[in-house]
C-alpha positions as CSV (number, residue, x, y, z in Angstrom):
1,M,-19.0,180.4,-188.5
2,N,-16.5,177.6,-188.2
3,F,-17.2,173.9,-188.5
4,I,-17.6,173.3,-184.7
5,Q,-20.0,176.2,-184.3
6,V,-22.1,175.0,-187.3
7,L,-22.2,171.5,-185.9
8,D,-23.1,172.7,-182.4
9,L,-26.0,174.7,-183.7
10,Q,-27.3,171.9,-185.9
11,I,-27.3,169.5,-182.9
12,E,-29.1,172.0,-180.7
13,Q,-31.7,172.7,-183.4
14,A,-32.2,168.9,-183.9
15,L,-32.7,168.4,-180.1
16,Y,-35.1,171.4,-180.0
17,A,-37.1,169.8,-182.8
18,V,-37.7,166.6,-180.9
19,R,-38.0,168.2,-177.4
20,D,-40.9,166.8,-175.4
21,D,-42.3,169.0,-172.7
22,S,-42.9,166.0,-170.5
23,L,-39.1,165.3,-170.6
24,V,-38.0,168.8,-169.9
25,Q,-38.7,168.5,-166.1
26,F,-36.9,165.2,-166.0
27,F,-33.8,166.6,-167.6
28,I,-33.9,169.7,-165.3
29,W,-33.8,167.2,-162.4
30,I,-30.9,165.3,-164.0
31,S,-29.1,168.6,-164.6
32,E,-29.4,169.5,-161.0
33,L,-27.1,166.6,-160.1
34,G,-24.3,168.6,-161.8
35,N,-25.3,172.0,-160.4
36,F,-22.6,173.9,-158.5
37,Y,-24.7,174.1,-155.3
38,T,-25.6,170.4,-155.4
39,I,-21.9,169.3,-156.0
40,T,-20.7,171.7,-153.3
41,A,-23.1,170.2,-150.8
42,F,-22.1,166.7,-151.7
43,T,-18.4,167.7,-151.6
44,L,-18.7,169.2,-148.1
45,I,-20.6,166.2,-146.8
46,I,-18.0,163.8,-148.1
47,A,-15.1,166.0,-147.0
48,I,-16.5,166.1,-143.4
49,A,-16.8,162.3,-143.5
50,L,-13.2,162.0,-144.7
51,A,-12.0,164.5,-142.1
52,Y,-13.9,162.5,-139.4
53,R,-12.0,159.4,-140.5
54,N,-8.7,161.4,-140.4
55,R,-8.3,161.2,-144.2
56,L,-7.5,164.9,-144.7
57,S,-5.3,164.1,-147.7
58,L,-8.3,162.6,-149.5
59,A,-10.5,165.6,-148.5
60,S,-7.8,167.9,-149.9
61,G,-7.7,166.0,-153.2
62,L,-11.5,166.2,-153.4
63,F,-11.4,170.0,-152.8
64,A,-8.6,170.4,-155.4
65,S,-10.7,168.4,-158.0
66,V,-14.1,170.1,-157.4
67,F,-13.2,173.7,-156.5
68,G,-10.2,173.9,-158.8
69,S,-12.4,172.8,-161.7
70,A,-15.2,175.2,-160.7
71,I,-12.8,178.2,-160.4
72,S,-11.2,177.3,-163.7
73,A,-14.5,176.9,-165.5
74,Y,-15.8,180.3,-164.3
75,V,-12.5,181.9,-165.3
76,L,-12.7,180.3,-168.8
77,K,-16.4,181.5,-169.1
78,E,-15.3,185.0,-168.5
79,M,-12.3,184.8,-170.9
80,V,-14.1,183.1,-173.8
81,Q,-17.5,184.8,-173.3
82,R,-19.3,182.5,-175.7
83,S,-23.0,183.2,-175.8
84,R,-25.5,180.5,-175.0
85,P,-27.7,179.0,-177.7
86,P,-30.4,181.3,-178.9
87,D,-33.3,182.0,-176.4
88,L,-35.7,180.2,-178.7
89,L,-33.8,176.9,-178.1
90,Q,-33.6,177.2,-174.3
91,A,-36.1,175.4,-172.1
92,Y,-35.3,177.8,-169.3
93,T,-32.9,180.7,-168.6
94,A,-29.5,179.5,-167.3
95,S,-28.0,181.2,-164.3
96,T,-24.8,182.5,-166.0
97,L,-24.5,184.5,-169.2
98,Y,-21.8,182.5,-171.0
99,S,-21.8,178.9,-172.1
100,F,-18.2,177.8,-172.6
101,P,-17.3,175.5,-170.8
102,S,-20.3,173.8,-169.2
103,I,-19.8,174.0,-165.4
104,H,-22.4,171.2,-164.9
105,A,-20.3,168.9,-167.1
106,T,-17.0,170.1,-165.5
107,L,-18.3,169.5,-162.0
108,S,-20.0,166.2,-162.7
109,V,-16.7,164.7,-163.9
110,A,-14.6,166.5,-161.2
111,F,-16.8,165.2,-158.4
112,Y,-18.3,161.9,-159.5
113,V,-15.0,160.5,-161.0
114,F,-13.0,161.5,-157.9
115,I,-15.6,159.7,-155.7
116,L,-15.3,156.7,-158.0
117,W,-11.5,156.8,-157.5
118,L,-12.0,156.9,-153.7
119,I,-14.2,153.8,-153.6
120,Y,-12.9,151.8,-156.6
121,G,-10.3,149.8,-154.6
122,T,-13.0,148.7,-152.1
123,L,-15.3,147.2,-154.7
124,S,-15.6,143.6,-156.0
125,P,-14.9,143.1,-159.7
126,T,-18.7,143.0,-160.4
127,R,-19.4,146.1,-158.4
128,K,-16.5,147.9,-160.1
129,C,-18.0,147.3,-163.5
130,L,-21.5,148.3,-162.3
131,T,-20.2,151.4,-160.5
132,V,-18.1,152.6,-163.4
133,T,-21.1,152.1,-165.7
134,A,-23.4,154.0,-163.3
135,V,-21.0,156.9,-162.9
136,A,-20.4,157.1,-166.7
137,T,-24.1,157.0,-167.3
138,L,-24.8,159.8,-164.8
139,I,-22.1,162.0,-166.2
140,I,-23.3,161.5,-169.8
141,A,-26.9,162.1,-168.7
142,I,-25.9,165.4,-167.0
143,G,-24.1,166.6,-170.1
144,F,-26.9,165.5,-172.4
145,S,-29.4,167.3,-170.1
146,R,-27.6,170.6,-170.8
147,L,-27.9,170.0,-174.5
148,Y,-31.5,168.8,-174.4
149,L,-32.5,171.9,-172.3
150,G,-30.8,174.1,-174.9
151,V,-28.5,175.9,-172.5
152,H,-25.2,174.6,-173.9
153,Y,-23.6,173.5,-177.1
154,P,-22.0,170.1,-177.5
155,S,-18.5,171.6,-177.5
156,D,-19.3,173.3,-174.2
157,V,-20.1,170.0,-172.6
158,L,-17.1,168.2,-174.1
159,A,-14.8,171.0,-172.9
160,G,-16.3,170.7,-169.5
161,Y,-15.7,167.0,-169.4
162,L,-12.0,167.5,-170.4
163,L,-11.6,170.3,-167.8
164,G,-13.2,168.1,-165.1
165,G,-11.0,165.2,-166.1
166,L,-7.9,167.4,-165.8
167,F,-8.9,168.4,-162.3
168,V,-9.7,164.8,-161.2
169,Y,-6.2,164.0,-162.2
170,L,-4.8,166.9,-160.3
171,G,-7.0,166.1,-157.3
172,I,-5.7,162.5,-157.2
173,K,-2.1,163.8,-157.5
174,V,-2.8,166.1,-154.5
175,A,-4.4,163.3,-152.4
176,K,-1.5,160.9,-153.2
177,Y,1.2,163.5,-152.5
178,L,-0.4,164.5,-149.1
179,E,-1.0,160.8,-148.2
180,Q,2.6,159.9,-149.0
181,K,3.8,163.0,-147.1
182,T,1.8,162.1,-143.9
183,T,2.7,158.4,-143.9
184,S,6.5,159.2,-144.3
185,V,6.5,161.5,-141.3
């Protein structure tokens, strides 16, 4: 085992040792806010609202961020094929076999940060600070829930955050490019 694997397992074992059954359901609920189906539903609702307002470039950027990150995460899972933490540490059985990267972490960054980017310019300075704090807290809570529930290692979550961040960047680039293209025509 390498250093990261040892550290991952030690953190998972420490979380298991302090796991409280009354908090498991709470963290399952938090985890659902990063679930593929939840994020897909939110994405479609916002994309429809953007399309209704004739902001197809922004909807396209959102799709690039969310669905690009989802596809990449699933491909990476199949390529890496890292097993999930031992069954003993899991609060429930996850829906996919492999753990690296965390799709919940990937999608939470890809969706919530892109939405933050969409609304950021419309917010007052105070609301900007509060909104950034709320989004960061939500993303961290979703990632932590995956660890607390014992279905991911910390490195899975960190990799998911990085992958999601990459696709937020690409989604913003797509949105800006298409916005520029449509305004110059």
